Steps between C-alpha positions, in 0.01 A plus 500: 500500500719630783817337638333313786241339274769410246700326775194296601464386137870413488461299823221299338708453182804376695311282751304313232697174436388484136705656217339814364562831321434842654515828307594807706435811294513873563607831349859582417691585818221391735741280700380155383845341493606665826182377670552141379869494598431645846218249550712206386801596715285528814298186425761256368565329835135393526458430130316192372713190569407359158709766326868492587651744246429847366605679181452863395545600137437822304398522135668843477709487180453124470496408129432126498326229695835329563631817668199502731540126579868559575411781742247279680748215546799719592303704756358196679571507876384303799216665690606386846795671660708180491785506247434290185610135529760524225695755712538227765598245233761748373643527853519116519698483173735777620575306820554169310754657263667722760815421699352596835521264796204352687295456182289232665338724764458785248326269250279354771382853588435586135302177432283575806443846358416347161248260656326791682432662160325195354119520483291214631376415151666503158854459631631349177375777270606766748853356526514461123403863451754621753774283350416648161543847648849409617594313181372780275705752701816284462423432132456870426821594683717223346367544147553878510862446600549237227343735245753768596794259476406319176312786326176303461268679256201709612267271304594194705469702821158624390377146431630369831349803678163423342519139622592620848208746507252232391617260769492778759145604401391133515559510876242776554216323678263597778650850512350842559583696184455876460501644145513881500500785246302337217440846352878557472584183309731513200362487146615140449291366788130447426213518752365160392847344564506643854147383571579157356798473735282604795245229414781243468647593840160468664371186332814296433737620772235558771629853571328802645550794262438867578497736202556873568397739223373845414210423266460868408843497334360272227211732410694657211627165372164366385568133411713436810227633729256260330747214559527592868122502540465174304765298680452629853143367491632156401815489714435699818301369797458840663574864431546788745566870443714705736362854538685633805424822681777759521548411869558135404748591225702713741495217757616246239775736380630594846880484534647169615563493874251778581195421708315800363501644146604860438215743569421581136139375484349851504707615200459177300124523558487858369656380173323160501832314459428131442834392358725314742810566289464875550443451873813281522705773328357759742594277796853453367555877479350558847726228646805674349376833633473357851850350472636857524221643716332239724121512510489528880710820484262666255210723604163365386424805282842473330445130430150571367629777271777278357276193453232714333745630240679164450174318425388774260824506300540121483141444389513759224839375379430125493125481431465448127157342463272718279190467720659629822515851644875546451609830346816344350347478151473880490731647759853380568603481865754778444204726402338465844693782679418741213135403520487558876673837454247601235749500209370188326233659281745768384738228386215300350387793286848560357608135471518288186513184712272230357356438848318831475329423171227326703165660551534776762214346702703179541803701612282696742357180648849358556614825662192497722600154630830643618346806662230299679752257645618765746789533742759576229747788515799566278834436673827312442324168571335530155843505335620203711197289402519597131873417484447164674211400272679611183854377568493293821735742681442506876677808639538420872653832608250714313208290627616535863522880464161513325328299776646740756376803303152350460485413870596856598250645256215286629593581858489866402155443349384360832630811669350714225158405629591677824608810302159495339361522855695825536354639179149396601543655844608830343203503261253423781647750744588830335476697827789678668558210742780310321647324806337168412629523140857573618496213749376256235774607253777433754338178616506370141850639437663326797331170412575490126685798351762261358232390252385845393541611140612847397140608445406373846766723659400800291135454597589495869718811457195669345286418807765597756637811327199643313199378702630461859786752449729300729856591389672282762269208419578533128875499573461197727308299240760579228791400730322179598448412131871563422604294803297200375543532122781749436519789254338295223476624143125428471427764767779759502602530133291795378696514172290203383149574638249223553228536232237378749597764755528821295522744794796420730492639855621853558611434858844654555641208697388254232659714227820519709511118503441498123804728461703267723398211274621690192832577672533136603423393142768735361747386767434133424555562129822691576624229737428231240688699234800536733495127587492426126814711464667325795416140406508529119780753441700471828504874565367740762563870554488677841144635448369156404678354799327751729156410358554126558639551850174679592279233340334199666655151499182378327608689185812279476299185572235573233767575241721200576206258491448595134856408398538175306658231723760426232623860505468569873845371600706714260284811554523468879879467494542822299235692698643405843844614386350828374330587834766341723579834672138591588383353829126596446492339153678185618256466791198540270649243261567262791141528623360437149726196439414356843130521412560328165710228668229422755266371227655154450828308516552568130454877552731488803769328294468774233574789737722358774834597338377852423386541861846393620662759270267777623559407865876510435472854355277611791748363752781694334295822494401463868865438600605812305225706665611371843863589432401851386298556819796393715734736316256789554 
């Protein structure tokens, strides 16, 4: 039965003035409790006037009937949104015993408020019950304090507590009572005791009782399942089973305050997820993800890629039922990247892991589930999800960088389709007329070269240099790539060739840029070594000084950002003193510190004194240079 039909049955159950028992059953995690609670919260203002109070209790871990009775009485609340009458009575007593002035008008207001709470019928019993609520609260508070002062034994407290609980339970009448989690009861609580209590509440206390249970959970318990079947026929008036669709589960589990659930229906449907607890965990992670990267700022394909992988990992981590399609019984979530990369079977063959003692056909079927799911690629998001699911760590900085990388990659894939157009055009038109091919290459380059991979650039160099034989065009496309992406290692480091692209271009201008990259790499390593010497050992020779004076300010910034905040102050003092006679080095240091200080007030506070020292040295150097010019 779907959610709408269940709600119609609940309407009939609530509207009927007679006491009765309803059993709401469904599979584990199907959202039975969530459905009932959502229904009750939205319906309680138009609830049956015959039933003034409501109590929810769970049998989870409950080991005796007295524990369950105590829960029912302690959790009793008024259904209407008015505050319970004993709160008003408490206010009256506070005013009577207070020293405030104008008690008369205050009491008059409170008694009017008290009168507005009284029902038209049964005023005496209602007042008696409310007075008991107040008296029991005062009794409990006073006796606890006395017990602390006079060291009253636990036995006496236990006996008095039992008396209090019995009196409190005696006031349960004409209530709506929900008893949940029968299948999770403690060993000391018997099914026939629970059912006997349900019958008592209905017949003697004129209550409406709704029982929520997963009947399938008793299938392995034999005698208890027989007891359930036996007593529910005698006790219950009606029985309904909640079998929601995936769409309904996602709607029920949508985050509080959102009009629409997260768009995960497609991925939950692929895996046939029918457990609301897993969906709630997925929603929680997605909400945290959007706290650092709002949904409205995310491209639809990026969001789809992330949701697809989140749903897959969460399902296969949390789904433990033996009859589902989860791979978690065979493959751990940390195995998934190896499987997608094709390394899984190699590991399986050489592993002594007990998971791989299963029949190979079973393993194959589990692997096939993963491969058929689709849309999965190995990237740093796999590691983020695995770490979160294993340890609960949510690495905000790494996740933000990963989302940016994925977004760029997917944007590049969109552009890659246009590069395929270039390849197709070349294959269709192998004549000497290459003007159309050249125009299409530059059209695609100026619209999306910032998303090209190294292989994309090399392919276009092949067309321009080898096919079209356009030397100027080849040079232009290489310069445009460097302008947008820089001399990146993926493209220009031929010392570590890409295994996918075994034949790098032979174009002279491209090879010249590869040599420039190698020189830049050597220079960066040399500059870092010199900065290590300066900051760690407080020394610099004239040759090292010359290298740093010819370097970029960014070199200083990158190095200084790596220094531990606790050591920055002392290292900066020594380094500034060491380079205090070099105007170029002081200016580079000033620029780097200014950039660091612009990050936040805390960062500004860290560098402000060092900036003042540098500016003092620069002022002295400039004055000296001015004096020297005048003398000349």
